[in-house]
PAZA-305887 format. One record per residue (C-alpha): residue number from 1; residue in one letter; x, z, y. Coordinates in Angstrom, 3 decimals, padded with zeros to 6 digits, m for minus. Each point is the difference from the previous one (the first is absolute). Last residue first. Layout:
N
[r NUM "A" [X Z Y]],
...
# end
This chain:
359
[r 359 "L" [067.137 070.932 144.472]],
[r 358 "T" [m001.167 002.450 002.644]],
[r 357 "P" [m001.279 m001.797 003.059]],
[r 356 "E" [001.867 m000.523 003.321]],
[r 355 "R" [m002.540 m000.483 002.779]],
[r 354 "W" [000.204 m003.290 001.814]],
[r 353 "P" [m001.990 m000.749 003.132]],
[r 352 "G" [m002.281 m003.049 m000.271]],
[r 351 "V" [m000.520 m003.213 m001.951]],
[r 350 "R" [001.805 m002.310 002.397]],
[r 349 "D" [000.069 m003.742 m000.611]],
[r 348 "L" [003.404 m001.365 001.014]],
[r 347 "M" [m000.580 m003.416 001.553]],
[r 346 "A" [001.383 m003.432 m000.876]],
[r 345 "H" [000.215 m002.133 003.159]],
[r 344 "V" [003.756 000.271 000.533]],
[r 343 "G" [001.019 m001.013 003.527]],
[r 342 "L" [003.539 001.288 m000.456]],
[r 341 "E" [m000.074 002.516 002.838]],
[r 340 "R" [m003.602 000.994 m000.754]],
[r 339 "R" [000.735 000.689 m003.665]],
[r 338 "L" [003.164 001.894 000.935]],
[r 337 "A" [m002.021 002.291 002.270]],
[r 336 "E" [m002.477 000.655 m002.813]],
[r 335 "L" [002.900 000.727 m002.335]],
[r 334 "D" [001.457 002.422 002.553]],
[r 333 "A" [m003.301 001.870 000.306]],
[r 332 "L" [m000.233 000.255 m003.794]],
[r 331 "V" [003.567 001.287 m000.246]],
[r 330 "E" [m000.691 002.744 002.552]],
[r 329 "D" [m003.270 000.836 m001.774]],
[r 328 "D" [001.880 000.405 m003.305]],
[r 327 "L" [m001.778 m002.276 m002.426]],
[r 326 "P" [m002.227 001.100 m002.873]],
[r 325 "V" [m001.251 m002.732 m002.364]],
[r 324 "G" [m003.738 000.105 m000.599]],
[r 323 "V" [m002.591 001.550 m002.333]],
[r 322 "A" [000.164 m002.095 m003.178]],
[r 321 "S" [003.384 m001.721 000.220]],
[r 320 "K" [001.488 003.220 001.347]],
[r 319 "L" [m001.261 001.982 m002.996]],
[r 318 "A" [001.036 m002.534 m002.645]],
[r 317 "V" [003.474 m000.442 001.516]],
[r 316 "R" [000.479 003.749 000.335]],
[r 315 "R" [m001.009 000.498 m003.631]],
[r 314 "A" [002.568 m002.583 m001.096]],
[r 313 "E" [002.623 001.829 002.070]],
[r 312 "L" [m000.736 003.257 m001.836]],
[r 311 "E" [000.343 m001.748 m003.357]],
[r 310 "G" [003.213 m001.887 000.775]],
[r 309 "P" [002.300 002.252 m002.000]],
[r 308 "I" [m001.992 002.124 m002.462]],
[r 307 "L" [m002.145 002.871 001.228]],
[r 306 "I" [m000.372 003.497 m001.405]],
[r 305 "E" [m003.155 001.765 001.160]],
[r 304 "T" [m001.216 003.343 001.335]],
[r 303 "V" [003.334 001.675 000.747]],
[r 302 "G" [m000.348 003.587 001.243]],
[r 301 "P" [002.091 001.512 m002.780]],
[r 300 "R" [002.038 m002.680 m001.830]],
[r 299 "R" [m001.860 m002.343 m002.315]],
[r 298 "A" [000.087 m000.241 m003.774]],
[r 297 "R" [000.675 m003.608 m000.996]],
[r 296 "S" [m002.869 m002.454 m000.508]],
[r 295 "K" [000.916 m002.290 002.913]],
[r 294 "V" [003.372 m000.946 m001.485]],
[r 293 "M" [m001.305 m000.748 m003.492]],
[r 292 "R" [m002.978 m001.882 001.408]],
[r 291 "A" [002.340 m002.150 002.106]],
[r 290 "F" [002.086 m000.853 m003.076]],
[r 289 "D" [m003.131 m001.051 m001.899]],
[r 288 "D" [m001.036 m002.206 002.931]],
[r 287 "M" [003.487 m001.542 000.109]],
[r 286 "R" [m000.154 m000.668 m003.758]],
[r 285 "Q" [m003.389 m001.658 000.397]],
[r 284 "R" [001.308 m002.145 002.875]],
[r 283 "F" [002.993 m001.038 m002.103]],
[r 282 "D" [m002.243 m001.027 m002.874]],
[r 281 "D" [m002.135 m002.047 002.399]],
[r 280 "L" [003.146 m001.748 001.301]],
[r 279 "P" [000.973 m001.148 m003.491]],
[r 278 "M" [003.488 001.272 m000.901]],
[r 277 "F" [003.652 m000.307 001.017]],
[r 276 "W" [000.151 m003.466 001.580]],
[r 275 "S" [m003.587 000.578 001.158]],
[r 274 "I" [001.237 002.736 002.350]],
[r 273 "D" [001.923 m002.459 002.165]],
[r 272 "I" [002.480 002.096 001.983]],
[r 271 "A" [000.134 m000.869 003.705]],
[r 270 "M" [002.797 000.859 002.438]],
[r 269 "L" [000.338 m000.203 003.779]],
[r 268 "T" [003.229 000.978 001.784]],
[r 267 "H" [000.021 000.148 003.787]],
[r 266 "S" [002.674 m000.279 002.693]],
[r 265 "V" [m000.128 000.835 003.719]],
[r 264 "D" [002.249 m001.870 002.425]],
[r 263 "L" [m001.786 001.147 003.173]],
[r 262 "R" [001.213 m003.015 001.943]],
[r 261 "G" [m001.139 000.082 003.637]],
[r 260 "Q" [m000.277 003.789 m000.070]],
[r 259 "D" [003.666 000.199 m000.990]],
[r 258 "A" [000.966 003.230 m001.804]],
[r 257 "Y" [m003.384 m000.130 m001.766]],
[r 256 "P" [001.633 m000.370 m003.436]],
[r 255 "M" [003.827 000.215 000.227]],
[r 254 "L" [000.729 003.737 m000.269]],
[r 253 "G" [m000.481 000.106 m003.775]],
[r 252 "Y" [m000.766 m003.503 m001.249]],
[r 251 "G" [m000.516 m003.484 001.429]],
[r 250 "G" [m000.284 m003.115 m002.132]],
[r 249 "G" [002.031 m001.541 m002.826]],
[r 248 "G" [m002.686 000.782 m002.559]],
[r 247 "I" [002.203 002.305 m002.083]],
[r 246 "V" [000.776 002.288 002.943]],
[r 245 "G" [m003.330 m000.378 001.791]],
[r 244 "T" [m002.489 000.686 m002.785]],
[r 243 "L" [001.069 001.801 m003.192]],
[r 242 "V" [003.072 001.551 001.672]],
[r 241 "D" [m002.117 001.170 002.957]],
[r 240 "T" [m002.338 001.545 m002.551]],
[r 239 "M" [003.011 001.757 m001.550]],
[r 238 "F" [000.726 001.784 003.280]],
[r 237 "A" [m003.678 000.923 000.411]],
[r 236 "L" [m000.023 001.492 m003.508]],
[r 235 "G" [003.053 002.085 000.852]],
[r 234 "S" [m001.551 001.103 003.298]],
[r 233 "G" [m003.077 001.148 m001.870]],
[r 232 "K" [001.894 001.790 m002.756]],
[r 231 "Y" [002.142 001.996 002.444]],
[r 230 "A" [m003.021 002.043 001.160]],
[r 229 "G" [m003.034 m000.851 m002.155]],
[r 228 "I" [m001.462 m002.468 002.464]],
[r 227 "G" [002.442 m001.038 002.708]],
[r 226 "L" [000.306 001.470 003.483]],
[r 225 "L" [m000.574 m001.911 003.240]],
[r 224 "A" [002.600 m000.139 002.755]],
[r 223 "G" [m000.335 001.435 003.488]],
[r 222 "T" [m001.452 m001.249 003.289]],
[r 221 "M" [m003.622 000.487 m001.120]],
[r 220 "A" [000.878 003.414 m001.447]],
[r 219 "E" [m000.573 001.968 003.197]],
[r 218 "Q" [m003.447 m001.538 000.388]],
[r 217 "P" [m000.918 000.739 m003.617]],
[r 216 "D" [000.926 003.698 000.344]],
[r 215 "D" [000.387 001.498 m003.505]],
[r 214 "T" [003.773 m000.210 000.164]],
[r 213 "E" [003.058 m000.345 m002.204]],
[r 212 "H" [003.244 m000.173 001.984]],
[r 211 "G" [002.211 m003.080 000.243]],
[r 210 "E" [000.804 m000.041 003.727]],
[r 209 "A" [m002.475 m002.862 000.610]],
[r 208 "T" [m002.647 002.190 m001.626]],
[r 207 "L" [m000.670 m000.533 m003.687]],
[r 206 "A" [m002.943 m001.392 m001.921]],
[r 205 "W" [m002.778 000.543 m002.532]],
[r 204 "D" [001.190 003.086 m001.927]],
[r 203 "R" [m001.129 002.448 002.681]],
[r 202 "P" [m003.675 m000.804 m000.514]],
[r 201 "M" [m001.667 m001.207 003.205]],
[r 200 "P" [m001.468 002.014 002.857]],
[r 199 "Q" [m003.394 m000.930 001.446]],
[r 198 "G" [m000.885 m000.983 003.559]],
[r 197 "E" [m002.255 m002.762 m001.315]],
[r 196 "R" [001.996 m002.577 001.955]],
[r 195 "A" [003.243 001.462 m001.390]],
[r 194 "R" [m001.367 m000.101 m003.554]],
[r 193 "W" [m000.861 m003.690 000.419]],
[r 192 "Q" [003.443 m000.721 001.442]],
[r 191 "M" [001.579 001.626 m003.056]],
[r 190 "M" [m002.282 m002.046 m002.249]],
[r 189 "G" [001.223 m003.197 001.660]],
[r 188 "K" [003.577 001.264 m000.110]],
[r 187 "G" [m000.032 m000.173 m003.783]],
[r 186 "A" [m000.339 002.683 m002.650]],
[r 185 "T" [002.017 001.454 m002.878]],
[r 184 "T" [002.246 m003.044 000.179]],
[r 183 "L" [000.153 m002.313 m003.005]],
[r 182 "A" [m003.188 m001.715 001.113]],
[r 181 "I" [m002.587 m000.088 m002.710]],
[r 180 "D" [m002.608 m002.348 m001.416]],
[r 179 "L" [m000.910 000.786 m003.622]],
[r 178 "V" [m002.959 m001.958 m001.287]],
[r 177 "A" [m002.067 000.219 m003.199]],
[r 176 "P" [m002.510 m002.786 000.421]],
[r 175 "F" [m003.695 000.618 000.725]],
[r 174 "G" [m003.218 m000.334 m002.010]],
[r 173 "L" [001.253 002.242 m002.800]],
[r 172 "G" [001.018 m002.784 m002.393]],
[r 171 "T" [003.562 000.093 001.271]],
[r 170 "P" [002.396 m002.467 001.620]],
[r 169 "A" [003.478 001.117 001.116]],
[r 168 "A" [001.513 000.552 003.447]],
[r 167 "L" [003.358 001.098 001.374]],
[r 166 "G" [000.876 000.081 003.710]],
[r 165 "W" [003.243 001.472 001.271]],
[r 164 "P" [000.923 000.786 003.583]],
[r 163 "N" [003.503 m000.176 001.524]],
[r 162 "T" [m000.438 002.806 002.579]],
[r 161 "G" [003.255 m001.458 001.235]],
[r 160 "V" [003.650 000.795 m000.553]],
[r 159 "A" [002.788 001.283 002.277]],
[r 158 "G" [m001.733 002.524 002.260]],
[r 157 "E" [002.015 002.713 001.699]],
[r 156 "R" [000.043 003.708 m000.870]],
[r 155 "A" [001.885 m000.384 m003.264]],
[r 154 "G" [000.004 002.291 m003.059]],
[r 153 "W" [m002.199 m002.220 m002.143]],
[r 152 "P" [m000.169 m003.390 001.674]],
[r 151 "A" [m002.093 000.168 003.162]],
[r 150 "M" [m003.019 m002.295 000.021]],
[r 149 "E" [m000.916 m002.185 003.005]],
[r 148 "P" [002.323 m002.931 m000.740]],
[r 147 "G" [m002.435 m002.919 000.554]],
[r 146 "A" [m001.650 m001.341 m003.130]],
[r 145 "N" [000.581 m001.009 m003.610]],
[r 144 "T" [m002.716 m001.442 m002.156]],
[r 143 "F" [m001.261 000.425 m003.550]],
[r 142 "A" [m003.017 m001.397 m001.842]],
[r 141 "L" [m000.716 000.398 m003.710]],
[r 140 "G" [m003.056 m001.543 m001.647]],
[r 139 "I" [m001.187 000.385 m003.594]],
[r 138 "C" [m001.790 m003.222 m000.801]],
[r 137 "G" [m003.583 m001.109 m000.595]],
[r 136 "A" [m000.298 m002.034 003.198]],
[r 135 "E" [m001.758 002.832 001.852]],
[r 134 "A" [002.911 002.230 m000.957]],
[r 133 "A" [002.421 m002.471 001.595]],
[r 132 "Q" [m001.787 000.029 003.358]],
[r 131 "C" [m000.271 003.770 m000.375]],
[r 130 "A" [003.802 000.274 000.296]],
[r 129 "H" [m000.040 m002.090 003.177]],
[r 128 "V" [m002.616 002.007 001.849]],
[r 127 "A" [001.327 003.273 m001.449]],
[r 126 "S" [003.299 m000.485 001.845]],
[r 125 "S" [m001.838 000.398 003.305]],
[r 124 "G" [001.302 m002.057 002.897]],
[r 123 "F" [002.702 m002.657 m000.393]],
[r 122 "H" [002.119 000.698 003.097]],
[r 121 "T" [002.332 m002.961 000.619]],
[r 120 "S" [001.942 m002.521 m002.084]],
[r 119 "H" [003.597 m001.246 m000.199]],
[r 118 "R" [m000.007 000.344 m003.811]],
[r 117 "V" [m002.733 m000.313 m002.637]],
[r 116 "I" [000.596 000.757 m003.682]],
[r 115 "A" [m002.336 m001.437 m002.648]],
[r 114 "T" [m000.163 001.358 m003.543]],
[r 113 "G" [m002.020 m001.248 m002.955]],
[r 112 "V" [m000.575 001.547 m003.419]],
[r 111 "G" [m001.596 m001.378 m003.154]],
[r 110 "C" [001.949 m003.258 000.388]],
[r 109 "V" [m002.661 m002.625 000.719]],
[r 108 "R" [m002.930 002.061 001.334]],
[r 107 "A" [002.563 002.321 001.578]],
[r 106 "K" [001.276 m002.941 002.038]],
[r 105 "N" [m003.465 m000.571 001.438]],
[r 104 "I" [m000.317 003.694 000.821]],
[r 103 "A" [003.404 000.047 001.749]],
[r 102 "I" [m000.962 m003.046 002.089]],
[r 101 "R" [m003.243 001.652 001.083]],
[r 100 "M" [002.022 003.134 000.761]],
[r 99 "A" [002.205 m002.084 002.296]],
[r 98 "K" [m003.062 m001.391 001.769]],
[r 97 "A" [m001.275 003.527 000.638]],
[r 96 "A" [003.465 001.157 001.096]],
[r 95 "A" [000.373 m002.867 002.482]],
[r 94 "V" [m003.466 000.644 001.454]],
[r 93 "T" [000.644 003.713 000.486]],
[r 92 "G" [003.481 m000.661 001.349]],
[r 91 "L" [m001.145 m002.366 002.731]],
[r 90 "G" [002.834 m002.388 000.768]],
[r 89 "N" [003.614 000.813 000.802]],
[r 88 "H" [001.279 m002.938 m002.059]],
[r 87 "A" [m001.864 001.212 m003.123]],
[r 86 "D" [002.810 m001.003 m002.391]],
[r 85 "L" [m000.798 000.046 m003.719]],
[r 84 "L" [001.981 000.656 m003.187]],
[r 83 "A" [m002.044 m000.704 m003.123]],
[r 82 "L" [000.291 001.162 m003.597]],
[r 81 "A" [m001.663 m000.518 m003.393]],
[r 80 "P" [000.137 m003.782 m000.579]],
[r 79 "S" [002.955 m000.273 002.409]],
[r 78 "E" [000.068 m000.112 003.774]],
[r 77 "K" [002.163 m000.388 003.091]],
[r 76 "V" [m000.509 m000.138 003.760]],
[r 75 "V" [m003.780 m000.440 m000.091]],
[r 74 "E" [m000.831 m000.010 003.702]],
[r 73 "L" [m003.021 001.773 001.431]],
[r 72 "P" [m000.504 m002.030 003.156]],
[r 71 "A" [m000.454 001.727 003.379]],
[r 70 "S" [m003.427 m000.650 001.554]],
[r 69 "P" [m000.677 003.545 001.229]],
[r 68 "D" [003.545 000.247 001.455]],
[r 67 "T" [000.783 003.593 000.948]],
[r 66 "L" [002.004 001.108 003.045]],
[r 65 "G" [m001.257 m002.853 002.205]],
[r 64 "Q" [m001.319 002.394 002.641]],
[r 63 "A" [m003.631 m001.029 m000.570]],
[r 62 "I" [000.469 000.303 m003.785]],
[r 61 "R" [001.454 003.504 000.247]],
[r 60 "H" [m002.597 001.201 002.490]],
[r 59 "Q" [m002.953 m001.370 m001.984]],
[r 58 "Y" [001.543 001.466 m003.130]],
[r 57 "R" [000.046 003.460 001.535]],
[r 56 "R" [m003.589 m000.402 001.204]],
[r 55 "L" [m001.180 m001.010 m003.462]],
[r 54 "R" [001.779 003.021 m001.487]],
[r 53 "K" [m003.007 002.205 000.787]],
[r 52 "V" [m001.702 m001.947 m002.793]],
[r 51 "G" [001.538 001.983 m002.841]],
[r 50 "Q" [003.425 001.333 m000.949]],
[r 49 "G" [m000.039 002.921 002.455]],
[r 48 "H" [000.271 002.843 m002.501]],
[r 47 "G" [m002.012 002.120 002.441]],
[r 46 "P" [m003.113 m001.968 m000.911]],
[r 45 "H" [m000.017 001.617 m003.462]],
[r 44 "F" [000.172 m002.744 m002.607]],
[r 43 "R" [m002.088 m002.247 m002.192]],
[r 42 "L" [m002.421 m001.823 002.292]],
[r 41 "E" [002.396 m000.593 002.879]],
[r 40 "S" [002.676 m001.142 m002.454]],
[r 39 "F" [m002.263 m002.631 m001.576]],
[r 38 "V" [m001.132 m000.992 003.516]],
[r 37 "L" [003.599 m000.762 000.964]],
[r 36 "A" [000.696 m001.843 m003.260]],
[r 35 "G" [m003.120 m002.154 000.238]],
[r 34 "G" [000.907 m000.957 003.550]],
[r 33 "F" [003.506 m000.986 m001.063]],
[r 32 "I" [m001.101 m002.214 m002.877]],
[r 31 "A" [m002.997 m001.486 001.849]],
[r 30 "A" [002.080 m000.597 003.131]],
[r 29 "D" [002.679 m001.659 m002.147]],
[r 28 "E" [m002.456 m002.430 m001.570]],
[r 27 "D" [m001.763 m000.842 003.286]],
[r 26 "S" [003.342 m000.546 001.710]],
[r 25 "L" [001.284 002.726 002.301]],
[r 24 "G" [000.234 m000.667 003.729]],
[r 23 "L" [m001.008 003.315 001.569]],
[r 22 "A" [m003.602 m001.256 000.296]],
[r 21 "R" [m000.008 m000.461 m003.763]],
[r 20 "L" [001.104 003.611 m000.339]],
[r 19 "T" [m002.868 001.136 002.206]],
[r 18 "A" [m002.543 m001.974 m002.042]],
[r 17 "V" [001.321 001.534 m003.236]],
[r 16 "T" [m000.244 003.525 001.391]],
[r 15 "F" [m003.446 m000.469 001.535]],
[r 14 "L" [m001.511 m001.458 m003.174]],
[r 13 "E" [001.378 002.828 m002.163]],
[r 12 "L" [m001.017 002.687 002.495]],
[r 11 "S" [m003.504 m001.484 000.274]],
[r 10 "T" [m000.405 000.078 m003.764]],
[r 9 "R" [001.305 003.560 m000.339]],
[r 8 "T" [m002.464 001.337 002.539]],
[r 7 "V" [001.392 002.159 002.781]],
[r 6 "A" [000.386 003.795 000.031]],
[r 5 "T" [001.115 001.851 003.135]],
[r 4 "M" [002.731 002.633 000.175]],
[r 3 "P" [000.729 002.960 002.250]],
[r 2 "I" [003.241 001.868 m000.832]],
[r 1 "M" [m000.830 003.555 m001.048]],
# end
């Protein structure tokens, strides 16, 4: 088992924002980006790699001039319902959050709003941006393309990205319904986690460089990832590139991440204003009724509970907020080193060793 140490949520939030300010982000952008990183750290397995461990990666990219933390988000073209934006190689998470804000404002006017961002960089967890809309009383949809790690069905080389989707809708259950999925069966972060644990991986995760299925995560690190649902996953990833980079005038297919100095990632953010269709409280009641229908079905042998999308993650957030946020000890040591290098005064308050509970 990989050793992990829990830190308090409050100290992690303060540390993350302070570190981003030290990297040159404005107060507004540091708050947006820091909130997104902690959001991901709270919701997901640490092997997914979308949380605070990325601070070191961004420190390297900013120091080397590969990402511009002060790049403007340019409005290239807009209508009452649509916006085309250019991130100018800025921070993808910040650009996507601001684009979703634009989409929400347009949805207030037109019932639906869409903002497409081109010439951007990695935008983190799709759920961050989808939940932004749900918190505003909308249904949120967030799509991005990525580097070509997934093999099209029948190929052994990558041509499309993990191309994650995020969809979120308000409920009256105390948490939104949220679906956040990559279109690959798993990502290389989880493969690396399995390798560190000395565990095999399912054979439908990735291929070897020669195109063979494998359960060896080390052997698969040089191969292409496999899509969810066989040919369906690579088909969805192809169409996600159409919805983002192709129509947005940005990179697609083999283009994203081909040049580390210009990642050329594209995002599409959409908001649907629920109040155009019905009062928000009525929608919440209908969502709650729908959830009860789903959760009341007869269960398969050995299954103790049926969960709706976002329910498990909501429990993780509540647990980690109460007892501490687990960080991989290697990541924690690196964050402490980064704090000293940057002269950040905010400290990570340790709670103690982490033991994985049953949710």
